[in-house]
Every structure is written in structure tokens, then in C-alpha cells.
C-alpha positions in Angstrom: 56.1 89.8 85.1 53.9 90.1 88.0 55.1 92.2 91.0 54.5 90.4 94.2 53.2 92.0 97.3 55.0 92.2 100.5 52.0 90.4 102.1 52.2 87.6 99.5 56.0 87.2 100.5 55.1 86.5 103.8 52.1 84.4 103.4 54.1 82.2 100.8 56.8 81.6 103.3 59.5 82.4 100.8 61.7 84.0 103.3 61.7 80.8 105.4 62.6 78.7 102.3 65.5 81.0 101.4 67.2 80.6 104.8 67.8 84.1 105.4 68.8 85.8 108.7 66.3 88.2 110.1 68.2 91.2 108.9 68.6 89.8 105.2 64.8 89.2 105.4 64.0 92.8 106.4 66.2 94.1 103.6 64.8 92.0 101.2 61.2 92.9 102.2 62.1 96.6 101.8 63.6 95.8 98.3 60.6 93.9 97.3 58.4 96.8 98.6 60.4 99.1 96.4 60.6 96.9 93.3 58.9 97.4 89.9 57.2 94.7 88.0 60.6 93.4 86.6 62.3 93.0 90.1 64.4 96.1 89.8 64.6 98.1 93.2 66.8 100.9 94.0 66.0 102.5 97.4 69.0 104.2 99.1 70.7 102.4 101.9 69.5 105.1 104.2 66.0 104.4 103.1 66.4 100.6 103.8 67.8 101.4 107.2 64.9 103.7 108.1 62.3 101.4 106.8 63.7 98.2 108.5 64.9 99.7 111.6 68.3 98.5 111.0 71.7 100.5 111.1 73.3 101.2 107.8 76.2 99.0 108.6 73.7 96.0 108.9 72.1 96.9 105.7 75.3 97.0 104.0 76.2 93.5 105.4 72.7 92.1 104.5 73.0 93.6 100.9 76.3 91.9 100.4 75.1 88.5 101.9 72.0 88.7 99.6 74.2 89.3 96.5 76.6 86.6 97.6 73.6 84.0 97.9 72.2 85.1 94.5 68.9 86.3 96.0 69.6 89.8 94.5 72.2 91.0 91.8 73.8 94.5 91.5 72.6 95.9 88.1 74.4 99.2 88.6 76.5 100.2 91.4 75.7 103.2 93.4 77.9 106.3 93.9 77.9 109.7 95.4 74.3 110.8 95.5 73.3 107.7 93.6 71.5 104.6 94.8 72.6 101.1 93.6 70.2 99.4 91.4 69.2 95.7 92.5 67.4 93.1 90.6 65.7 90.5 92.8 66.7 87.1 91.2 63.6 85.3 89.6 65.6 82.1 90.6 64.3 82.6 94.1 60.7 82.6 93.0 59.6 85.9 93.9 58.8 87.2 90.3 57.2 84.7 88.1 57.0 85.2 84.4 53.6 85.0 82.7 
């Protein structure tokens, strides 16, 4: 799998095609920036908030919406002192096999 860059994400207009809100788009950009080559990403909600300029409550809402829409999936839930692990869905075309 090939890891897309955030620059590619904007230039390909994937965010527009996904129909995300601005907050959801920001959270997805941070997740992509932290993702490995398989689409696994696990920044803390506080990190996402700091890097996106959002409040943690907005980050939580955006993460829930991204999960509900199938853009990301929770691979492993977080807990005390442990970040949740998310996988960015290959179905949205951000990660291509090959």
C-alpha cells in the first residue's frame, strides 16, 4: 500500500468528493498525516485538537461522524492513557493497493 501525502489529499480533491464538513475534513487530514502505509493512525484526541485548531469536543464529534460514514474505522478503542487506533478506509480511495 502507498501512503498518500496530505498535499495529494488536497490536490486530488478527495475531501470534496467525500462530502465532509470542514471539521471532519480537518480531522481526516490529521489522521492521514499520522497514518502509516496501511492507513493505520493513532494520534491522541488532544494531538488532533492541537494540530487542527479544534476543541476536543469537536474532534470527538468529527471522529464519530467519520466512523459512522465509513471513512474511518475503530481498530482498537482507546482508554486511559491510550489513544484509539483508526484505520482509514480504502473504500474512500485514499489508500490504493499496489
